[in-house]
LOMAR-326606 format. One record per atom (N, C-alpha, C, O, CB): residue number from 1; chain; z, x, y. Coordinates in steps of 0.02 Angstrom, whole numbers. Each point is the difference from the previous one (the first is absolute). Glycine has a CB too. Layout:
<atoms>
NUM	A	Z	X	Y $
...
</atoms>
This chain:
<atoms>
1	A	1053	249	299 $
1	A	-49	31	-31 $
1	A	-65	-41	6 $
1	A	-1	-59	-16 $
1	A	87	113	-58 $
2	A	-139	-21	97 $
2	A	-64	-35	5 $
2	A	-37	3	-66 $
2	A	-6	52	-32 $
2	A	-1	-24	155 $
3	A	-19	-86	-143 $
3	A	-37	-7	-64 $
3	A	-71	-5	10 $
3	A	-22	-26	52 $
3	A	115	-28	-99 $
4	A	-136	77	-1 $
4	A	-69	-10	0 $
4	A	-19	-72	1 $
4	A	-49	-19	31 $
4	A	39	124	-88 $
5	A	49	-146	22 $
5	A	-15	-73	-6 $
5	A	2	-32	71 $
5	A	-32	-51	11 $
5	A	82	47	-132 $
6	A	-13	31	168 $
6	A	5	-26	67 $
6	A	-70	-1	35 $
6	A	-12	-40	45 $
6	A	133	84	-39 $
7	A	-164	-2	-29 $
7	A	-69	6	30 $
7	A	-42	-59	-20 $
7	A	-51	-14	33 $
7	A	57	139	-35 $
8	A	13	-162	-50 $
8	A	-42	-55	-23 $
8	A	15	-70	34 $
8	A	-34	-50	-12 $
8	A	28	113	-96 $
9	A	56	-63	149 $
9	A	18	-61	35 $
9	A	-10	7	75 $
9	A	29	46	30 $
9	A	53	-72	-121 $
10	A	-120	-16	120 $
10	A	-30	-60	-29 $
10	A	-67	14	-33 $
10	A	-29	53	12 $
10	A	88	-120	73 $
11	A	-85	21	-126 $
11	A	-61	7	-35 $
11	A	-54	-9	57 $
11	A	12	-32	51 $
11	A	36	-10	-170 $
12	A	-108	71	106 $
12	A	-52	-10	50 $
12	A	-23	-71	3 $
12	A	9	-37	-48 $
12	A	-45	153	31 $
13	A	5	-137	72 $
13	A	-26	-66	9 $
13	A	-67	-4	-34 $
13	A	-19	-54	-25 $
13	A	81	40	133 $
14	A	-99	68	-111 $
14	A	-68	-1	-25 $
14	A	-4	45	-64 $
14	A	29	54	-3 $
14	A	-75	-75	123 $
15	A	10	-2	-167 $
15	A	-13	42	-63 $
15	A	-74	6	-6 $
15	A	-37	-36	35 $
15	A	143	-3	-97 $
16	A	-130	83	19 $
16	A	-70	6	-17 $
16	A	-24	-48	-53 $
16	A	-49	-35	9 $
16	A	59	151	24 $
17	A	26	-117	-89 $
17	A	-14	-46	-56 $
17	A	63	-27	-29 $
17	A	55	23	17 $
17	A	-158	39	-42 $
18	A	98	-113	-20 $
18	A	62	-32	-19 $
18	A	47	36	-45 $
18	A	56	-22	-12 $
18	A	-118	-74	26 $
19	A	38	155	-40 $
19	A	47	41	-42 $
19	A	43	47	45 $
19	A	51	27	-21 $
19	A	-136	-31	-79 $
20	A	63	12	163 $
20	A	38	46	43 $
20	A	76	-16	11 $
20	A	41	46	-7 $
20	A	-150	-30	62 $
21	A	126	-77	-39 $
21	A	72	-12	6 $
21	A	38	15	-62 $
21	A	58	21	4 $
21	A	-83	-105	77 $
22	A	-4	73	-138 $
22	A	36	14	-63 $
22	A	8	78	-9 $
22	A	51	21	-27 $
22	A	-99	-132	-26 $
23	A	-1	153	74 $
23	A	9	70	-4 $
23	A	57	21	49 $
23	A	44	40	-16 $
23	A	-167	-24	-16 $
24	A	120	-45	91 $
24	A	52	15	50 $
24	A	70	-12	-27 $
24	A	45	42	7 $
24	A	-125	-73	84 $
25	A	89	-28	-124 $
25	A	67	-18	-25 $
25	A	14	44	-61 $
25	A	58	20	-9 $
25	A	-69	-142	51 $
26	A	-37	139	-83 $
26	A	16	45	-60 $
26	A	19	71	24 $
26	A	44	33	-28 $
26	A	-127	-100	-47 $
27	A	48	90	127 $
27	A	21	67	26 $
27	A	69	1	29 $
27	A	37	48	-8 $
27	A	-152	-26	31 $
28	A	130	-78	11 $
28	A	70	-5	28 $
28	A	49	-2	-56 $
28	A	52	34	4 $
28	A	-93	-96	97 $
29	A	30	25	-154 $
29	A	41	-5	-57 $
29	A	9	67	-32 $
29	A	57	18	-17 $
29	A	-94	-133	2 $
30	A	-16	153	6 $
30	A	7	66	-32 $
30	A	39	51	44 $
30	A	29	48	-26 $
30	A	-137	-71	-33 $
31	A	107	10	123 $
31	A	37	49	45 $
31	A	71	-21	18 $
31	A	32	30	43 $
31	A	-141	1	4 $
32	A	134	-84	-82 $
32	A	69	-27	15 $
32	A	48	54	-4 $
32	A	-3	40	-47 $
32	A	-24	-150	4 $
33	A	71	115	90 $
33	A	58	45	-2 $
33	A	-16	73	21 $
33	A	44	43	3 $
33	A	1	-116	-94 $
34	A	-109	86	105 $
34	A	-20	68	12 $
34	A	7	17	78 $
34	A	-29	-34	43 $
34	A	-52	28	-148 $
35	A	119	59	120 $
35	A	9	21	71 $
35	A	-68	19	32 $
35	A	-43	28	-34 $
35	A	160	13	6 $
36	A	-126	-55	91 $
36	A	-57	21	38 $
36	A	-4	75	5 $
36	A	46	32	27 $
36	A	-41	-137	36 $
37	A	-60	135	-89 $
37	A	-4	74	6 $
37	A	4	22	72 $
37	A	-10	-41	45 $
37	A	-60	46	-148 $
38	A	85	59	115 $
38	A	13	24	69 $
38	A	-61	11	39 $
38	A	5	7	61 $
38	A	95	46	-101 $
39	A	-160	-51	11 $
39	A	-61	11	39 $
39	A	-52	-54	-13 $
39	A	-1	-32	-53 $
39	A	23	155	51 $
40	A	-66	-132	52 $
40	A	-52	-50	-6 $
40	A	-49	19	-56 $
40	A	-26	-43	-36 $
40	A	38	17	159 $
41	A	-24	92	-128 $
41	A	-46	21	-54 $
41	A	25	-15	-69 $
41	A	-37	-20	-45 $
41	A	-1	109	119 $
42	A	104	-80	-81 $
42	A	34	-17	-66 $
42	A	-5	-75	-17 $
42	A	-13	-21	-56 $
42	A	95	117	76 $
43	A	-71	-136	34 $
43	A	-4	-77	-7 $
43	A	-70	-15	-18 $
43	A	-11	-37	-48 $
43	A	101	13	134 $
44	A	-139	50	-51 $
44	A	-69	-17	-15 $
44	A	-19	23	-72 $
44	A	-35	-39	-33 $
44	A	7	48	158 $
45	A	45	46	-151 $
45	A	-13	22	-66 $
45	A	34	-46	-52 $
45	A	-29	-17	-51 $
45	A	19	136	94 $
46	A	71	-139	-27 $
46	A	37	-45	-48 $
46	A	-37	-71	-1 $
46	A	-8	-29	-54 $
46	A	124	92	79 $
47	A	-136	-87	33 $
47	A	-32	-63	2 $
47	A	-68	-3	-37 $
47	A	-18	-47	-35 $
47	A	78	31	144 $
48	A	-95	71	-98 $
48	A	-68	2	-35 $
48	A	9	9	-74 $
48	A	-39	-28	-38 $
48	A	-15	76	140 $
49	A	102	-10	-124 $
49	A	14	7	-71 $
49	A	23	-63	-32 $
49	A	-18	-17	-56 $
49	A	45	134	78 $
50	A	16	-153	17 $
50	A	21	-66	-25 $
50	A	-55	-51	-3 $
50	A	-3	-40	-47 $
50	A	113	64	92 $
51	A	-154	-22	6 $
51	A	-58	-44	-3 $
51	A	-45	15	-61 $
51	A	-23	-44	-36 $
51	A	27	35	162 $
52	A	-14	74	-133 $
52	A	-46	22	-59 $
52	A	31	-25	-66 $
52	A	-36	-23	-44 $
52	A	-4	130	106 $
53	A	105	-102	-68 $
53	A	33	-21	-61 $
53	A	-2	-75	-8 $
53	A	-15	-24	-54 $
53	A	87	123	62 $
54	A	-58	-136	42 $
54	A	1	-71	-2 $
54	A	-67	-32	-9 $
54	A	-7	-47	-40 $
54	A	105	54	108 $
55	A	-150	16	-32 $
55	A	-65	-26	-3 $
55	A	-45	34	-56 $
55	A	-56	-20	-14 $
55	A	69	-7	138 $
56	A	16	77	-152 $
56	A	-32	35	-56 $
56	A	-67	26	23 $
56	A	-48	-9	-37 $
56	A	105	-63	-47 $
57	A	-65	104	140 $
57	A	-60	31	19 $
57	A	22	56	56 $
57	A	52	-5	33 $
57	A	-127	-106	-61 $
58	A	32	159	33 $
58	A	14	55	50 $
58	A	-35	-19	62 $
58	A	-61	0	3 $
58	A	72	92	-88 $
59	A	29	-110	135 $
59	A	-29	-19	65 $
59	A	-43	50	32 $
59	A	-48	-18	35 $
59	A	143	-47	-22 $
60	A	-81	129	-25 $
60	A	-40	53	28 $
60	A	-69	11	-29 $
60	A	-45	25	33 $
60	A	151	24	-9 $
61	A	-113	-67	-89 $
61	A	-61	11	-31 $
61	A	-41	-60	-20 $
61	A	-61	5	-11 $
61	A	113	93	-25 $
62	A	-18	-157	31 $
62	A	-34	-63	-19 $
62	A	-52	-18	54 $
62	A	17	-6	59 $
62	A	89	-36	-121 $
63	A	-170	34	42 $
63	A	-51	-14	50 $
63	A	-14	-76	9 $
63	A	-30	-21	49 $
63	A	-21	133	-78 $
64	A	75	-152	-20 $
64	A	-10	-71	5 $
64	A	39	-29	59 $
64	A	54	25	14 $
64	A	-74	-29	-137 $
65	A	-3	-46	156 $
65	A	37	-30	58 $
65	A	60	-37	-22 $
65	A	47	-7	39 $
65	A	-152	-4	23 $
66	A	106	-14	-125 $
66	A	53	-40	-27 $
66	A	2	6	-77 $
66	A	-51	13	-31 $
66	A	41	-91	129 $
67	A	68	68	-128 $
67	A	8	-3	-73 $
67	A	36	-63	-18 $
67	A	40	-26	39 $
67	A	-38	150	-48 $
68	A	-17	-148	-52 $
68	A	35	-56	-26 $
68	A	54	20	-48 $
68	A	-12	40	-45 $
68	A	-89	-107	60 $
69	A	162	39	-7 $
69	A	55	11	-45 $
69	A	28	-65	-22 $
69	A	24	-40	41 $
69	A	0	147	12 $
70	A	-27	-117	-118 $
70	A	24	-63	-29 $
70	A	70	-20	17 $
70	A	16	-58	11 $
70	A	-92	82	-101 $
71	A	120	28	93 $
71	A	73	-14	15 $
71	A	10	-27	69 $
71	A	53	-28	13 $
71	A	-20	120	-90 $
72	A	-79	-87	122 $
72	A	4	-25	69 $
72	A	-39	-68	11 $
72	A	-7	-25	55 $
72	A	19	146	-18 $
73	A	-35	-148	-93 $
73	A	-37	-61	0 $
73	A	49	-56	-14 $
73	A	30	-3	-53 $
73	A	-137	61	14 $
74	A	115	-103	88 $
74	A	49	-54	-8 $
74	A	-31	-71	13 $
74	A	35	-47	17 $
74	A	56	129	19 $
75	A	-156	-88	-45 $
75	A	-32	-64	4 $
75	A	-9	-23	73 $
75	A	5	-60	16 $
75	A	45	33	-128 $
76	A	-64	74	155 $
76	A	-4	-10	71 $
76	A	-69	-2	29 $
76	A	-8	4	61 $
76	A	114	49	-58 $
77	A	-156	-59	-44 $
77	A	-69	-7	28 $
77	A	-47	56	-20 $
77	A	14	39	-45 $
77	A	36	-99	140 $
78	A	-103	63	-61 $
78	A	-59	44	-19 $
78	A	23	75	-2 $
78	A	-17	35	-48 $
78	A	-68	-120	104 $
79	A	120	109	-9 $
79	A	15	73	1 $
79	A	66	16	-32 $
79	A	30	53	11 $
79	A	-96	-42	91 $
80	A	89	-60	-143 $
80	A	67	7	-30 $
80	A	-2	61	-46 $
80	A	-47	13	-37 $
80	A	70	-140	43 $
81	A	34	165	1 $
81	A	4	66	-37 $
81	A	-39	55	24 $
81	A	-1	54	-30 $
81	A	20	-117	-62 $
82	A	-55	54	148 $
82	A	-43	57	30 $
82	A	41	34	52 $
82	A	32	-33	41 $
82	A	-143	-27	-61 $
83	A	108	126	19 $
83	A	36	44	47 $
83	A	-50	33	41 $
83	A	-42	37	-26 $
83	A	137	-19	-51 $
84	A	-93	-29	142 $
84	A	-51	28	49 $
84	A	24	69	19 $
84	A	44	9	42 $
84	A	-77	-124	4 $
85	A	-1	164	-78 $
85	A	19	70	11 $
85	A	-14	21	74 $
85	A	40	37	29 $
85	A	-64	-10	-152 $
86	A	-31	-50	153 $
86	A	-14	17	68 $
86	A	50	-21	45 $
86	A	19	36	45 $
86	A	-130	-42	-69 $
87	A	138	-57	13 $
87	A	57	-24	40 $
87	A	62	37	-5 $
87	A	38	5	48 $
87	A	-86	-106	-59 $
88	A	60	128	-50 $
88	A	58	42	-10 $
88	A	-6	64	37 $
88	A	48	25	30 $
88	A	-30	-75	-139 $
89	A	-81	79	107 $
89	A	-11	64	33 $
89	A	4	-8	76 $
89	A	29	41	35 $
89	A	-101	-4	-133 $
90	A	39	-93	124 $
90	A	-7	-6	70 $
90	A	62	-32	36 $
90	A	16	17	57 $
90	A	-139	-25	-80 $
91	A	157	-38	-11 $
91	A	54	-38	38 $
91	A	67	1	-34 $
91	A	51	14	32 $
91	A	-137	-88	10 $
92	A	85	59	-107 $
92	A	64	-16	-31 $
92	A	45	66	-8 $
92	A	57	2	23 $
92	A	-115	-103	-85 $
93	A	30	152	29 $
93	A	37	64	-2 $
93	A	14	30	69 $
93	A	55	25	12 $
93	A	-109	-5	-122 $
94	A	7	-20	156 $
94	A	17	24	65 $
94	A	54	-40	38 $
94	A	35	27	43 $
94	A	-149	14	-41 $
95	A	119	-107	-21 $
95	A	51	-38	32 $
95	A	68	26	-25 $
95	A	46	12	40 $
95	A	-123	-115	-29 $
96	A	82	113	-76 $
96	A	61	28	-28 $
96	A	19	67	24 $
96	A	59	14	12 $
96	A	-83	-77	-106 $
97	A	-24	104	103 $
97	A	11	72	28 $
97	A	23	-6	69 $
97	A	48	33	20 $
97	A	-138	19	-90 $
98	A	58	-94	107 $
98	A	21	-9	73 $
98	A	68	-23	5 $
98	A	39	24	42 $
98	A	-150	-50	-11 $
99	A	129	-21	-73 $
99	A	73	-26	-1 $
99	A	47	56	-17 $
99	A	55	5	27 $
99	A	-91	-121	-62 $
100	A	14	159	-13 $
100	A	45	59	-17 $
100	A	8	46	61 $
100	A	55	20	18 $
100	A	-93	-25	-140 $
101	A	-18	20	152 $
101	A	-2	42	61 $
101	A	50	-25	53 $
101	A	39	39	28 $
101	A	-160	-14	-51 $
102	A	120	-90	36 $
102	A	43	-26	54 $
102	A	75	3	-22 $
102	A	44	7	42 $
102	A	-139	-84	-2 $
103	A	108	71	-104 $
103	A	68	7	-25 $
103	A	26	72	2 $
103	A	58	11	17 $
103	A	-79	-109	-88 $
104	A	-21	144	54 $
104	A	17	71	-2 $
104	A	3	30	68 $
104	A	38	48	10 $
104	A	-89	-41	-120 $
105	A	11	-32	159 $
105	A	-2	25	67 $
105	A	59	-31	37 $
105	A	25	29	48 $
105	A	-153	-12	-51 $
106	A	150	-76	-17 $
106	A	49	-37	42 $
106	A	70	16	-14 $
106	A	45	-27	31 $
106	A	-124	-61	-26 $
</atoms>
């Protein structure tokens, strides 16, 4: 059985801000044990909904380039706890969707 959490490995080499890896890991944790949906569209909707829940913002409507979330602040520097929404829209979520596409097409 293919799992949604398989999409999260490996982690990206590049992040937007220091809170991004924590969001990535929290999303993976929330999706533990969940089977990969049968279509790319369903996977994408699931990932966006999970991001919105974990980061506590609507990625589709939030206009700020980043948000601060205390739970993702771990003493790692200036952008600690900051989630780079533009990076999630442009690279991180598309990476997960592309990984799903390759698994579903393969």
